[in-house]
C-alpha positions in Angstrom: -11.9 -27.6 5.2 -9.0 -27.7 2.6 -5.5 -29.2 3.5 -2.6 -27.0 4.4 -1.3 -26.5 0.8 -4.9 -25.7 -0.5 -5.4 -23.1 2.3 -2.1 -21.5 1.4 -3.2 -21.4 -2.3 -6.5 -20.0 -1.5 -5.3 -17.3 0.8 -2.5 -16.3 -1.6 -5.0 -15.9 -4.5 -7.5 -14.0 -2.1 -4.7 -11.5 -1.3 -3.8 -10.9 -5.1 -7.5 -10.4 -5.8 -7.9 -8.0 -2.9 -4.9 -5.9 -4.1 -5.9 -5.8 -7.7 -9.6 -5.8 -8.1 -12.7 -3.5 -7.7 -15.8 -5.4 -6.8 -18.8 -5.0 -9.2 -20.8 -2.8 -6.8 -17.9 -0.5 -6.6 -17.5 -0.1 -10.3 -21.1 0.8 -10.5 -20.6 3.4 -7.8 -17.9 5.0 -9.8 -20.1 5.0 -12.9 -23.0 6.8 -11.0 -20.4 9.4 -9.6 -19.1 10.0 -13.2 -22.6 10.9 -14.4 -23.3 13.2 -11.4 -20.0 15.2 -11.8 -20.6 18.3 -14.1 -16.9 19.4 -14.5 -14.5 17.7 -17.0 -11.6 17.4 -14.6 -13.7 15.7 -12.0 -15.0 13.3 -14.6 -11.8 12.6 -16.1 -10.2 11.8 -12.6 -13.1 9.4 -11.8 -12.8 7.7 -15.3 -9.1 7.4 -15.0 -9.3 5.7 -11.5 -11.8 3.3 -13.0 -9.7 2.5 -16.0 -6.7 1.8 -13.8 -8.9 -0.6 -11.8 -9.8 -2.4 -15.0 -6.2 -2.8 -16.2 -5.1 -4.0 -12.7 -7.8 -6.6 -12.7 -6.8 -7.8 -16.1 -3.3 -8.0 -15.4 -3.7 -9.1 -11.7 -1.3 -6.2 -10.8 -1.5 -3.8 -7.8 -4.2 -1.1 -7.9 -1.6 1.3 -6.4 2.0 1.5 -5.7 1.3 1.6 -2.1 0.1 -2.0 -2.0 -1.0 -2.1 1.6 -0.5 -3.8 4.7 -2.4 -7.2 5.0 -5.2 -7.3 7.5 -7.1 -10.5 7.8 -10.6 -11.1 9.3 -11.7 -14.7 9.9 -15.3 -15.7 10.2 -16.0 -19.0 12.1 -19.3 -20.8 11.5 -21.0 -22.8 14.5 -19.6 -26.1 13.3 -16.3 -25.0 12.3 -13.0 -24.9 14.0 -9.9 -22.5 13.6 -6.8 -24.5 14.6 -3.2 -23.3 15.1 -2.3 -25.3 11.8 -4.9 -23.4 9.9 -3.6 -20.1 11.2 0.0 -21.2 10.0 -1.3 -22.0 6.6 -3.1 -18.5 6.4 0.1 -16.8 7.3 2.0 -18.7 4.7 -0.7 -17.9 2.2 -0.4 -14.1 2.9 3.5 -14.4 2.4 2.9 -16.2 -0.9 0.4 -13.6 -2.0 2.7 -10.8 -1.2 5.3 -12.3 -3.5 2.8 -12.8 -6.5 1.0 -9.5 -6.2 3.8 -8.4 -5.7 3.7 -6.3 -2.6 5.8 -3.3 -2.3 8.8 -4.1 0.0 8.0 -2.1 3.1 9.0 -4.3 6.0 11.4 -2.5 8.5 14.1 -4.7 10.0 15.7 -4.7 13.4 14.7 -4.3 17.2 11.9 -2.2 18.5 14.1 1.0 18.3 15.4 0.3 14.8 11.9 -0.4 13.6 10.6 2.9 15.0 13.4 5.2 13.5 14.0 2.9 10.4 17.7 2.6 11.3 17.4 -1.0 10.7 16.8 -0.8 7.0 14.1 -2.0 4.6 13.9 -5.7 3.6 14.0 -6.2 -0.1 11.5 -9.1 0.2 7.7 -8.4 -0.3 6.8 -11.6 1.9 8.6 -10.0 5.0 5.8 -7.5 5.4 4.1 -8.8 8.7 0.5 -9.7 8.8 -1.4 -7.3 11.0 -3.3 -8.7 14.2 -6.1 -11.0 13.0 -9.7 -10.3 13.8 -11.9 -13.3 14.5 -15.6 -13.1 14.6 -18.6 -15.5 14.7 -21.0 -16.1 11.8 -24.2 -18.1 11.6 -23.1 -19.3 8.2 -21.6 -22.8 8.3 -18.3 -21.4 6.8 -14.7 -20.7 7.7 -14.2 -17.5 5.7 -11.1 -15.4 5.3 -11.3 -11.8 4.3 -8.0 -10.0 3.3 -8.1 -6.2 3.5 -4.9 -4.4 1.9 -4.7 -1.1 3.8 -2.5 1.8 2.7 -0.6 4.3 4.6 -2.3 7.6 3.5 -5.7 6.7 5.0 -4.0 5.5 8.3 -2.1 9.0 8.6 -5.5 10.7 8.1 -7.6 8.4 10.1 -8.3 9.0 13.8 -9.9 7.5 17.0 -11.7 10.0 19.1 -14.3 10.6 21.9 -17.5 12.3 21.1 -19.9 13.7 23.7 -23.3 12.6 22.2 -25.5 15.0 24.4 -28.3 12.7 23.8 -28.6 13.7 20.2 -27.5 11.6 17.2 -26.9 14.6 15.1 -24.3 15.9 17.5 -22.4 12.7 16.9 -22.9 12.6 13.1 -21.9 16.3 12.8 -18.7 15.9 14.6 -17.9 12.9 12.3 -18.7 15.1 9.2 -16.4 17.8 10.7 -13.5 15.5 11.1 -14.1 13.6 7.9 -14.1 17.0 6.1 -10.6 17.8 7.5 -9.2 14.3 6.7 -10.5 14.1 3.2 -9.2 17.7 2.5 -5.8 16.4 3.4 -5.7 13.0 1.9 -5.2 13.8 -1.8 -6.4 10.4 -3.2 -10.1 11.0 -3.1 -13.0 10.0 -3.6 -13.1 8.2 -0.2 -14.9 5.3 1.1 -15.3 6.6 4.8 -15.2 3.6 7.3 -16.5 4.3 10.8 -16.8 2.2 13.9 -18.7 3.3 17.0 -17.9 1.4 20.2 -17.1 1.5 23.9 -13.3 1.5 23.7 -10.6 2.3 21.2 -10.0 -1.3 20.4 -13.7 -2.0 20.0 -14.4 1.1 17.8 -11.4 0.1 15.6 -12.6 -3.5 15.2 -16.0 -2.2 14.2 -14.3 0.1 11.6 -12.5 -2.9 10.2 -15.8 -4.9 10.0 -17.3 -2.0 8.2 -14.6 -2.1 5.5 -14.9 -5.9 5.3 -18.7 -5.8 4.9 -18.7 -2.8 2.6 -21.5 -3.0 -0.1 -21.4 -0.1 -2.5 -25.1 -0.7 -3.4 -26.3 -0.2 0.1 -26.5 2.8 2.4 -28.2 3.5 5.7 -29.8 6.8 6.5 -27.0 7.7 8.8 -24.3 6.6 6.2 -26.2 8.8 3.6 -26.1 11.7 6.0 -22.3 11.7 6.5 -21.6 11.2 2.7 -23.9 14.0 1.6 -22.6 16.5 4.1 -18.9 15.7 3.6 -19.4 16.1 -0.2 -20.5 19.8 0.5 -16.8 20.4 1.1 -16.2 20.3 -2.8 -12.9 18.6 -2.4 -13.7 16.2 -5.2 -11.9 13.6 -6.9 -8.0 13.7 -6.2 -8.6 16.9 -4.4 -9.2 18.9 -7.5 -12.8 20.0 -6.9 -16.0 18.3 -7.6 -19.2 16.7 -6.0 -17.5 13.4 -5.1 -15.4 13.6 -2.2 -16.8 10.6 -0.6 -18.1 7.8 -2.8 -19.8 5.9 0.1 -19.8 5.8 4.0 -19.7 2.4 5.7 -20.6 2.7 9.6 -20.9 -0.1 12.1 -22.3 0.6 15.6 -21.5 -1.8 18.3 -22.9 -2.1 21.9 -22.9 1.1 23.9 -22.3 1.9 27.7 -24.4 4.2 29.8 -22.1 7.1 29.3 -22.0 10.6 27.8 -19.1 9.6 25.5 -19.0 7.4 22.4 -15.7 6.2 21.0 -15.4 6.7 17.1 -12.7 5.3 14.7 -12.7 6.7 11.3 -10.5 5.8 8.3 -10.9 7.9 5.1 -10.2 4.9 2.8 -8.6 6.2 -0.4 -9.9 5.8 -4.0 -8.5 2.3 -4.2 -9.9 1.0 -0.7 -11.4 -1.0 0.6 -9.1 -3.4 -1.3 -10.7 -6.5 -0.3 -11.5 -10.2 -1.2 -12.9 -13.3 0.6 -12.5 -17.0 0.3 -14.0 -20.0 2.1 -11.7 -22.6 3.4 
């Protein structure tokens, strides 16, 4: 593993890449969507989003003015260790990355009450934006890998965690997801979405699985269930930027965890905006 300063540098660069870059598989998905659309406004919206992403990558500048809250997933291989010192370096790297991007100043100051009602004011410093709780998971690879996700406010407002009674029928669950996704994407505005879905036994597990779905997102791969959700939500006709078209959802990413003997499934869903998932990874 790299020393403290190297970890700080690697994580800072990772955050900047996450906040400013489309992955190649995502660019290809946009090109495919442009070919499918048959109205000029839908094509123009998709082309403009893609052009914006190309400029952001070239200049290493934010993809969106809502630069996002940093979320970190750490993968630990069988012969690797995650120490408190490494965690300190990761946190310092996040702060440094927020300065470089730069992140939009969004940190609310003050005590619990003041942070809730915003009476404590906003810090002018990008780096004061606190890192969200860190998710740690095992991997069979012999690596210590950090993935940074920059998650914006709009999708968080439209996202939800809900119970669904499955009735021993997968389509009951999928159709309820489609129903809620149509509602969320119709209100979001910054479509096309990447729908992130986690199905677990509790709110915590479902949300963690949803985060993993975002981190593992590959726009070149879709399961049968993911395709089902994408195709049916796209029937809404909301389209790019909510102005109509065939591409309301670009892709769906769904991760299903262990389930309990119960009539209920807990589903977390995030209608990630046209610039999400803003993600990048680095090995330490």
